[in-house]
C-alpha positions in Angstrom: -39.1 56.0 -107.8 -37.5 53.2 -105.8 -34.5 53.1 -108.0 -32.0 50.4 -107.5 -28.6 51.1 -108.9 -24.8 50.3 -108.3 -22.9 53.1 -106.4 -23.1 56.3 -108.4 -19.4 56.3 -109.5 -20.0 53.1 -111.6 -22.5 54.8 -113.9 -24.4 51.5 -114.4 -28.0 52.2 -114.0 -30.4 49.6 -112.8 -33.7 51.5 -111.9 -33.7 49.4 -109.1 -15.1 57.6 -145.0 -18.2 58.8 -146.6 -19.1 62.5 -146.7 -22.6 63.8 -145.8 -24.1 65.6 -148.7 -27.0 67.8 -147.8 -27.3 69.5 -151.1 -30.9 68.2 -151.7 -32.2 70.1 -148.7 -33.9 73.2 -149.5 -32.5 76.5 -148.3 -35.7 77.5 -146.6 -36.6 74.1 -145.0 -37.7 74.8 -141.5 -35.9 72.5 -139.1 -36.4 72.7 -135.3 -33.2 70.6 -135.0 -31.1 73.3 -136.5 -32.1 76.1 -134.2 -29.4 77.8 -132.2 -28.4 76.5 -128.6 -30.0 73.0 -129.0 -28.8 70.7 -126.3 -29.3 67.6 -128.3 -27.0 66.1 -129.6 -24.6 66.5 -126.5 -21.5 65.5 -128.4 -20.0 67.3 -131.5 -19.6 64.7 -134.2 -20.9 61.3 -135.0 -21.1 58.9 -132.2 -23.3 55.8 -131.8 -24.0 53.1 -129.2 -23.2 55.1 -126.2 -22.2 53.7 -122.8 -21.7 56.0 -119.7 -20.0 55.7 -116.3 -19.4 58.2 -113.5 -16.2 58.3 -111.4 -14.7 60.9 -109.1 -17.2 63.5 -110.2 -16.5 63.0 -113.9 -18.6 61.5 -116.5 -17.4 59.3 -119.3 -19.1 58.4 -122.5 -17.7 55.7 -124.7 -19.2 55.2 -128.3 -18.8 53.9 -131.7 -17.2 56.1 -134.3 -19.2 56.7 -137.4 -19.7 55.9 -140.2 -19.9 52.2 -139.2 -17.2 52.2 -136.6 -13.4 52.7 -136.9 -10.1 51.2 -135.7 -10.8 52.4 -132.2 -13.6 53.9 -130.0 -14.6 57.4 -129.1 -14.3 58.5 -125.4 -15.5 61.8 -123.9 -15.0 63.3 -120.4 -17.0 65.9 -118.7 -17.4 67.1 -115.1 -20.7 69.1 -115.7 -22.2 66.9 -118.6 -22.2 70.1 -120.8 -18.5 70.6 -121.8 -17.0 67.4 -123.1 -13.4 66.7 -124.0 -12.4 63.9 -126.4 -10.0 61.4 -125.1 -7.9 58.9 -127.0 -7.9 55.4 -125.6 -5.0 52.9 -126.0 -7.5 50.0 -126.3 -9.6 48.6 -127.9 -8.2 48.7 -131.4 -9.0 46.5 -134.4 -5.4 45.4 -134.6 -5.2 44.4 -130.9 -8.6 42.7 -131.0 -8.2 40.2 -133.8 -8.4 36.5 -133.4 -8.5 33.5 -136.0 -12.3 33.7 -135.8 -12.5 37.4 -136.3 -14.5 39.0 -139.2 -14.0 42.3 -141.0 -16.3 44.5 -138.9 -14.7 47.3 -137.0 -14.8 48.4 -133.3 -18.4 48.8 -132.1 -20.8 49.1 -129.2 -18.8 49.5 -125.9 -20.4 48.7 -122.5 -18.3 50.0 -119.5 -19.1 49.1 -115.9 -17.3 49.2 -112.6 -17.0 45.8 -110.8 -17.0 45.0 -107.1 -13.3 45.1 -106.9 -13.2 48.6 -108.1 -11.9 48.0 -111.6 -13.6 48.9 -114.9 -14.5 46.4 -117.5 -15.3 47.1 -121.1 -17.3 44.6 -123.2 -16.9 45.6 -126.9 -17.6 44.2 -130.3 -14.6 44.0 -132.6 -14.7 41.7 -135.8 -18.2 40.5 -134.8 -16.9 39.1 -131.5 -17.0 40.4 -128.0 -13.7 41.3 -126.3 -13.1 42.4 -122.7 -10.8 45.1 -121.5 -9.9 46.0 -117.9 -8.5 49.3 -116.4 -8.1 50.9 -113.0 -9.6 54.1 -114.3 -12.1 55.0 -116.9 -9.6 56.6 -119.3 -7.3 53.7 -119.0 -4.8 52.6 -119.7 -6.8 49.5 -120.8 -5.7 46.0 -121.6 -7.3 42.9 -122.9 -8.6 40.9 -119.8 -8.2 37.7 -121.7 -4.7 38.2 -123.3 -5.1 37.7 -127.1 -8.5 36.0 -127.4 -12.2 37.3 -127.3 -14.6 36.4 -124.6 -17.2 35.4 -127.3 -15.9 34.3 -130.7 -17.8 35.1 -133.9 -18.9 31.4 -134.3 -20.0 31.0 -130.7 -23.7 30.8 -131.9 -23.5 29.9 -135.6 -26.2 31.8 -137.7 -26.2 34.8 -135.3 -24.2 37.9 -134.8 -22.0 38.0 -131.6 -22.1 41.7 -130.9 -23.6 44.4 -128.6 -22.6 42.9 -125.2 -24.0 44.7 -122.2 -23.1 44.1 -118.6 -25.6 44.4 -115.7 -24.8 44.3 -112.0 -27.7 43.4 -109.7 -28.2 44.9 -106.3 -26.7 41.9 -104.6 -23.4 42.5 -106.7 -24.0 39.6 -109.1 -23.0 40.5 -112.7 -24.7 39.3 -115.8 -23.9 39.7 -119.5 -26.4 40.2 -122.3 -25.5 40.2 -126.1 -26.6 39.2 -129.5 -28.0 40.3 -132.9 -28.9 38.9 -136.3 -27.6 39.0 -139.8 -29.0 41.1 -142.6 -31.2 43.1 -140.2 -33.3 39.8 -139.3 -33.2 37.0 -137.0 -31.9 38.8 -133.9 -31.3 36.8 -130.8 -30.5 37.8 -127.2 -28.4 35.7 -124.8 -27.7 36.0 -121.2 -25.3 34.5 -118.7 -24.2 35.0 -115.1 -20.6 36.2 -114.6 -18.2 34.9 -112.0 -16.5 37.6 -109.9 -13.5 38.0 -112.4 -16.2 39.4 -114.8 -14.6 37.3 -117.7 -15.9 33.8 -116.8 -19.3 32.4 -117.4 -21.0 31.0 -114.3 -23.5 28.3 -115.5 -25.4 28.0 -118.6 -26.1 30.6 -121.3 -29.9 31.4 -121.6 -31.8 32.5 -124.6 -33.9 35.4 -123.3 -34.9 36.9 -126.6 -38.2 38.9 -126.2 -40.8 39.6 -128.9 -39.6 42.1 -131.6 -35.9 41.9 -130.7 -33.1 42.7 -133.0 -30.0 44.0 -131.0 -28.6 46.3 -128.3 -29.9 44.9 -125.0 -29.8 46.9 -121.9 -31.1 45.6 -118.6 -32.3 47.6 -115.6 -34.1 46.9 -112.5 -37.1 48.8 -111.0 -39.4 48.0 -108.0 -38.3 44.4 -108.0 -38.8 43.8 -111.8 -36.3 43.4 -114.5 -36.7 45.6 -117.7 -34.9 44.3 -120.8 -34.7 47.2 -123.2 -33.4 46.8 -126.8 -33.5 47.9 -130.4 -35.5 46.8 -133.3 -35.4 47.7 -137.0 -32.7 49.1 -139.3 -30.5 51.9 -138.1 -29.7 52.8 -141.8 -33.4 53.4 -142.5 -36.1 55.1 -140.5 -37.3 51.9 -138.6 -34.9 51.7 -135.7 -36.4 52.1 -132.3 -36.2 51.2 -128.6 -38.6 48.7 -127.1 -38.8 46.9 -123.8 -40.0 43.7 -122.1 -40.5 43.0 -118.4 -39.6 39.8 -116.4 -39.2 38.7 -112.8 -35.6 37.6 -112.9 -32.4 38.5 -114.8 -33.3 35.5 -117.2 -36.9 36.4 -117.7 -39.1 35.3 -119.3 -39.4 38.7 -120.6 -43.0 39.7 -121.7 -43.4 42.5 -124.4 -44.7 45.7 -122.9 -48.2 46.8 -124.0 -47.1 50.3 -124.8 -44.1 49.7 -127.2 -42.3 51.1 -128.8 -40.6 53.2 -126.0 -38.7 55.6 -128.4 -39.1 55.7 -132.2 -38.8 57.8 -135.3 -40.4 61.3 -135.2 -40.1 62.6 -138.8 -42.0 65.8 -138.1 -39.2 66.9 -135.8 -36.3 65.3 -137.7 -35.6 62.6 -135.3 -34.8 59.4 -137.3 -34.0 55.9 -136.1 -33.2 56.7 -132.4 -31.8 53.6 -130.6 -28.9 51.5 -129.1 -29.1 53.3 -125.8 -27.9 53.2 -122.2 -29.8 54.3 -119.1 -28.4 56.4 -116.2 -29.4 58.2 -113.1 -28.7 61.8 -112.3 -30.0 63.4 -109.1 -32.6 60.6 -108.6 -34.1 61.0 -112.1 -33.6 58.4 -114.9 -32.4 59.3 -118.4 -32.1 57.6 -121.8 -28.7 58.1 -123.5 -29.1 57.1 -127.3 -28.1 57.8 -130.8 -30.1 59.1 -133.7 -29.3 59.9 -137.3 -27.6 63.2 -138.3 -29.8 66.0 -139.5 -31.1 65.7 -142.2 -31.1 62.0 -142.6 -29.1 61.0 -145.7 -29.4 57.1 -146.2 -26.0 57.0 -147.9 -24.2 58.4 -144.9 -24.5 56.9 -141.4 -23.5 59.7 -139.1 -25.3 59.1 -135.8 -25.3 61.6 -132.9 -25.6 61.1 -129.2 -28.7 62.6 -127.3 -30.2 62.5 -123.9 -34.0 62.6 -122.9 -35.7 61.8 -119.6 -37.1 58.4 -118.7 -40.1 58.2 -116.4 -42.6 55.6 -115.1 -46.3 55.3 -115.3 -48.6 54.7 -112.2 -48.8 50.9 -113.2 -45.0 50.4 -113.2 -44.5 50.4 -117.0 -42.3 53.1 -118.7 -43.7 56.2 -120.2 -43.1 56.7 -123.9 -40.0 58.8 -124.5 -40.5 62.0 -126.5 -37.2 62.6 -128.4 -36.3 66.3 -128.3 -33.6 68.7 -129.6 -33.7 70.7 -126.4 -32.8 67.6 -124.4 -33.3 66.7 -120.8 -34.0 69.5 -118.4 -30.7 69.3 -116.6 -28.9 70.1 -119.8 -30.3 73.6 -120.1 -27.4 76.1 -119.8 -24.9 73.5 -119.2 -23.0 73.7 -122.6 -21.6 77.2 -122.2 -18.5 76.4 -124.3 -16.3 78.4 -121.9 -13.6 75.9 -121.2 -11.4 76.8 -118.4 -12.9 80.4 -118.0 -16.4 79.7 -116.8 -17.2 83.4 -116.3 -16.0 84.5 -119.7 -18.6 85.1 -122.4 -18.0 83.8 -126.0 -18.1 86.9 -128.2 -18.4 84.6 -131.3 -22.0 83.7 -130.2 -24.2 85.9 -132.3 -21.2 87.2 -134.5 -21.4 87.0 -138.3 -19.4 84.6 -140.3 -18.4 84.2 -143.9 -16.6 81.4 -145.9 -14.9 80.5 -149.1 -18.0 78.4 -150.0 -20.4 76.0 -148.5 -21.5 72.5 -149.3 -25.2 73.0 -149.1 -27.7 75.7 -148.0 -27.9 74.4 -144.5 -24.1 74.1 -144.1 -23.3 77.7 -144.2 -20.7 79.5 -142.1 -23.2 80.8 -139.5 -23.7 77.2 -138.5 -20.2 77.1 -136.8 -21.5 79.9 -134.4 -24.9 78.7 -133.4 -24.1 76.6 -130.3 -25.8 73.5 -131.9 -23.8 70.2 -132.4 -26.4 69.1 -135.0 -25.1 71.6 -137.5 -21.7 72.7 -139.0 -20.1 74.7 -141.6 -18.8 72.4 -144.5 -16.7 73.3 -147.5 -17.9 72.4 -150.9 -17.0 68.7 -151.6 -14.8 69.5 -154.6 -13.0 72.4 -153.0 -9.2 72.5 -152.7 -8.8 74.0 -149.3 -10.8 77.0 -148.1 -11.4 79.5 -145.3 -13.9 80.4 -142.5 -13.9 84.0 -141.2 -15.6 85.5 -138.0 -16.5 89.2 -137.6 -16.9 89.9 -133.9 -18.5 93.2 -134.6 -15.9 95.3 -132.9 -12.2 95.1 -131.9 -11.9 92.7 -129.0 -9.2 91.2 -126.7 -9.1 87.4 -126.7 -6.6 84.7 -125.6 -7.6 81.5 -127.3 -10.1 79.7 -129.6 -11.9 76.3 -129.2 -12.6 74.6 -132.4 -14.8 71.5 -132.7 -14.1 69.9 -136.0 -16.4 67.4 -137.6 -14.3 64.4 -136.7 -12.4 64.6 -133.5 -10.2 61.7 -134.1 -8.7 63.2 -137.3 -6.1 65.8 -137.8 -6.7 69.1 -139.4 -4.1 71.4 -140.9 -4.8 75.1 -141.0 -3.5 78.6 -140.1 -5.1 81.3 -138.0 -5.1 84.9 -139.1 -6.4 88.1 -137.3 -7.3 91.6 -138.5 -8.6 94.9 -137.0 -10.1 96.1 -140.4 -10.6 93.0 -142.5 -8.0 94.2 -144.9 -4.7 93.9 -143.3 -4.0 90.6 -141.7 -1.5 89.3 -139.2 1.2 86.8 -140.1 -0.5 83.4 -139.9 -0.1 81.1 -136.9 0.2 77.7 -138.8 -0.8 74.3 -137.7 0.9 71.9 -140.1 1.2 68.1 -140.7 2.9 66.6 -137.7 1.8 69.4 -135.5 -2.0 69.2 -135.9 -3.6 68.0 -132.6 -6.3 65.3 -132.4 -9.3 66.0 -130.3 -12.3 68.2 -129.5 -12.2 71.0 -128.7 -8.9 71.8 -130.3 -7.5 74.8 -128.4 -5.6 77.5 -130.0 -3.9 79.6 -127.3 -3.1 82.8 -129.2 -3.7 86.1 -127.4 -4.7 88.9 -129.8 -6.7 92.1 -130.2 -8.8 92.1 -133.4 -12.2 92.2 -134.8 -11.8 89.5 -137.6 -10.4 86.0 -137.2 -9.9 83.6 -140.2 -9.1 79.9 -140.3 -7.5 79.1 -143.6 -7.1 75.5 -144.8 -4.3 74.7 -147.3 -5.0 73.8 -150.9 -3.8 70.4 -150.2 -6.9 69.8 -148.0 -9.9 68.2 -149.6 -13.1 70.2 -149.3 -14.9 66.9 -148.4 -12.9 66.7 -145.3 -13.4 70.3 -144.1 -16.1 71.1 -141.7 -16.3 72.9 -138.3 -19.2 72.2 -135.9 -18.4 75.0 -133.5 -15.8 77.8 -133.2 -15.6 79.7 -130.0 -13.5 82.6 -129.1 -12.4 83.7 -125.5 
């Protein structure tokens, strides 16, 4: 493929508060996306605008927290690209990234690259401005590279949106930055500038490199001596969001709209709605598109985007093949997500087990969804419930040492108790996780050796049903 890229450990590829209510969905609605063992999405929960780096055999994904961002970012770490662990970053935060020109928008759209000096730089949108963080390692600690000011203030180009910055490092080591969007889903513009070796100083003039049909989310890569500017068009809160691309002979273009656009678009027949805001990476000499799509089923009042991976290939004429979005994901994902944590040879008896619950929010949010090895689905309690419970029947008395629970929102705390039983009638004294003790993260690991057939998570009456949902519950 004649791929040009920075050293593999950089991960930079240069080919060369609302509640989701699914009550309106029919109980018998056939959905390919909701079948067991789907590899897409690759992360449990709602994460958008993903960026990826690889360092010391680990993969790191940084992403916007949905709906519509939060006070910080999501970060995931995985050695095998199948079992991901949620990390809390010390930076960026909305509080730390606020200037006299900041607007109200939250933390969005990170781009992380490794520079020539070995340090990691993060370009992130906070308050409709571009801020830059620097760290020695992907998980941090991070600090603002410019002290208390943004690299690009919100009023840098009046009338346009200063967000979605993406760094590109050419094969000669020269770094560039691309960014820009529009307001009210129109009038998007893309700017590009060469960066000095410090990665935070513009080197020369800023170029307007906006291609046809551009709105936001630029990502540049290089293949066979040509530069491909990929980007998003449309509205992510509708079904019009898509990935397009244009081709040029230099990092500043001019970029000519490809004849086979769009590259990736909505496929309503397979429940893929508004895929976009992507990154591109290499794995074992093959190229892949890392992108978000809307949660299944798409509910316009809830923006809960999920992170997916599909393969990216070239045609004989050097243009990109259209990407078919899938639920099974790229080929290398098959069998990777074994959900076995630190015991890779231990099977999960909860897979294929039966489950019951105190109630469910909608026909397609039943308790069996917490055992289907599919991050697109989950059990959710009724919105108006006060507390609730979720119970697993393993089918026989078994020995186990721990559970791994992937709640709907990894950055929130969930209070609950765990009970076990051999007969479903007599239950052990609860092991409680209360306020002040509840861990944040995904998976949440409960190390509680026991011998039982039944396990039950009980959520206190103080817990709102609207906040109670489990994507996956594994038992080992």
